ROMIRO-163262 format. One record per residue (C-alpha): residue in one letter; x, y, z. Coordinates in pm, whole numbers, plus 50000, padded with zeros to 5 digits. Layout:
aXYZ
...
This chain:
m785617184746189
s783977155046355
i780227154346410
k777647126846377
l774097133246266
s772677100246387
g769087088746408
l766317110046260
i766957146446168
a763827165546073
a764067188845775
t761647214145919
h758957234845751
t759197272345754
p755997284345921
f753937310845744
q750857330645827
a747857328645596
d749167358745402
g752537342045345
q754547361345601
l756817343545847
n755067330646159
l757957325546396
a755677320746695
v755077285246566
v758727274646592
a758417266846963
r755467244046888
q757427226846610
a760307220446850
e757977207447120
h756307183846874
l759597170246742
l761087164447086
g757847147047182
t758327122446896
g761967115746974
v763577138446713
k766467157946862
t768107174146559
v766557198246307
f767767208345963
i766267242545897
g765947263645584
g766527235445338
t764287221445066
t761437214145307
g762027248645457
e761397264445113
s764777282045126
h764707294144767
s761407311444841
l762797330345142
a764557363945145
v767967364345311
e766627384945600
e763887359145653
r766427331145661
l768517349945916
t765467355846132
l764397319446104
a767817307146217
q767797331746506
r764417319246625
w765347282346607
s768537289946799
e766557307447071
v763987279547098
a766647252347111
q768677269347381
g768667248947700
s766927219347535
e768107186447383
l767547200147034
r770487204746795
v770157229146507
v771757225146164
v771277255545939
h771107252645563
v772887282845415
g773087274345045
s772107300144786
n772537308444420
c774417339144545
l777597329144729
a777747362744907
d774337355445056
a775477320545152
r778507334745330
t776307359245518
l774027331045629
a776987309345730
a778637336545938
h775337343846109
a774817306946188
q778237305846350
s777377336046564
l774347317046690
g776437287246798
v774457261246605
a775687225546558
a776597227046189
i775837242845853
a775017227745517
a774747240945163
f773507227644835
s775017237444503
p774197269144313
s771587257144069
y770917284443814
f774517289943708
k775707254843781
p779287244643865
k780657226643560
d782847202043748
v783787189344092
q786617214444125
t784237243644077
l781747229044323
v784497225044582
a785537261144528
c781967272344597
c781807251744915
a785187264345031
e783967300345009
i780837292645210
a782577271645474
a785297297845525
a782667322245650
a781967298945944
p785357283646028
a784207270846368
l781287250546234
p781197216146068
f780167219145703
y778017194845505
f777507195645132
y773877188545049
d773707166944737
i770217167944589
p770537165644210
s766797161144156
m766307197144271
t769557214644176
g770237196643847
v773877193643956
r774997157743905
l778637154444002
s780567126144164
m780237127644541
p783137103544605
a785317126644393
f783927156644579
l784937142144917
d788417133744792
l789007168944662
a787127188944924
s788847171945215
a792057189945116
t790537224545069
v787557226445307
p789017220445653
t785607220445822
l784107194345589
a782117169645800
g780377150545523
l777347150145296
k773597151445321
f773047125345053
t769687129344878
n770617109644570
p769417075044458
d772937063644359
l773547036444616
m776907027144467
a778167062544517
y776627062844865
q778687032644966
q781817048444824
c781147079845028
l780607059645346
h783957042445292
s785837073445175
q789077078645367
n788367049345598
g784907061345694
r786027096145791
f782867113945675
d779357115545812
v776857108145534
p773247110445654
w770677096645411
g768147120445257
s765367099245106
d762757089545364
e760967063745151
t764177043545100
l765687046445448
l765827008945503
g767987003745194
a770457029545321
l770547013545667
a771476980545505
l774466997845346
g775657014545665
a773677046445718
s773397057646079
g771507090346032
a768807103945805
v767547138845723
g763997140845593
s760757159845571
t758347132245675
y760177129246007
n758277160746102
f754997141846113
a755777104646098
a758837100346320
p757387071346525
l757017050946206
y760697056046120
h761827049446474
r760237015246429
v762137010546103
l765377018246287
a764536995946582
a763426966446371
f766546968546157
a768786970346465
q767076939246602
g767466920546273
d763696919146220
l763706926445848
a760086916445797
q758926943046041
a761396968545906
r760106962645553
a756506965645664
e757166999045835
q759177011645539
y756367003145300
r754037024145513
s756397052945441
v756157045745070
q752357046145087
l752397078645283
v754767096645045
d752827084144744
l749597097744889
l751097131844963
d752747134144622
g749317130844464
y748287164144616
g751577182544569
f753967172044845
m754787205145013
g751217217445052
a750037183045158
a752827178545412
k752067212145571
t748407201945590
v749387169845769
m751217190946026
s747977209746092
f746187176446146
l748707169746424
g748157203546587
v751227221146448
e749967249746231
v752877257145998
g750597274945752
p750537273745373
a753367268045128
r754637297344926
l754357299344552
p755447282944329
h754297254344555
s750567247844553
n748237244344849
l745247221944899
t741687233244844
s739237228745132
e737857198244953
q741327183344914
v742027188445283
v739017166445357
t739967139545107
l743577139345226
r742457133045582
v740207104845463
g743107090045268
l745377091645572
e742727075245790
q742307047445534
l746037040945540
g746047039945920
f748397069845939
f747097083546268
d747727049946433
w751157047346273
v752377080046425
r751347075046783
a754517080946985
């Protein structure tokens, strides 16, 4: 299946109430904010969406709400359906198809891990078959799943057995493999980049789309990276990209998920706390994070 995830795709947060329950009323505000910063595609229920901390019913409800909010707007919805339980993944995939979303994606089972590329392809084939009308992306993120298999080999094998295979969400620092994936079968596959702080390097190698968490709250910065690169202004592109590095480094110092959700609140999008096992910021840390962001110039960087 042919689809192109070009430009910035925000890997959205799952909004929670203070007690940790879903807060679906916030989804409309998330969508409004993203569209206001020029982001027109969302990737929901992935790593940033804390998928492994959500019950299946919660994931179904989350997808339903995003589908409702996006209806009639410019927003495209990609639903992450991966799970350690393939039956759950199939349920999520079939439901996503019933909603008429743009595509689905799944990362590898990560407790019992596939031992080789053939086994990984078999897992993906089962998931994709539950949504035969939707493009399917494999989500390669070995830092989280611990599954480190050849993605060029995956594309070669999966293309014969997963008819809806559209490409990869590539969150993997292996730039050699990334180039091989971009060139696989004469450039047949869509391979959006998944590491915000190294976007410029991927653009230099041929990336045309990127899925990331910081696009929720820093999209204008990355739009400038894209524009400067397109204009051949590498000095400006590098300067903007280094701002991303500084931002990610600051957030990592607090625990990225809790800090990122706090940044959303600073921008008027109250996505609530992160669920355990992620940590959240103390009231004192909220203050020092804001000071750190102001010292970087963050609030100037993200003016649309």
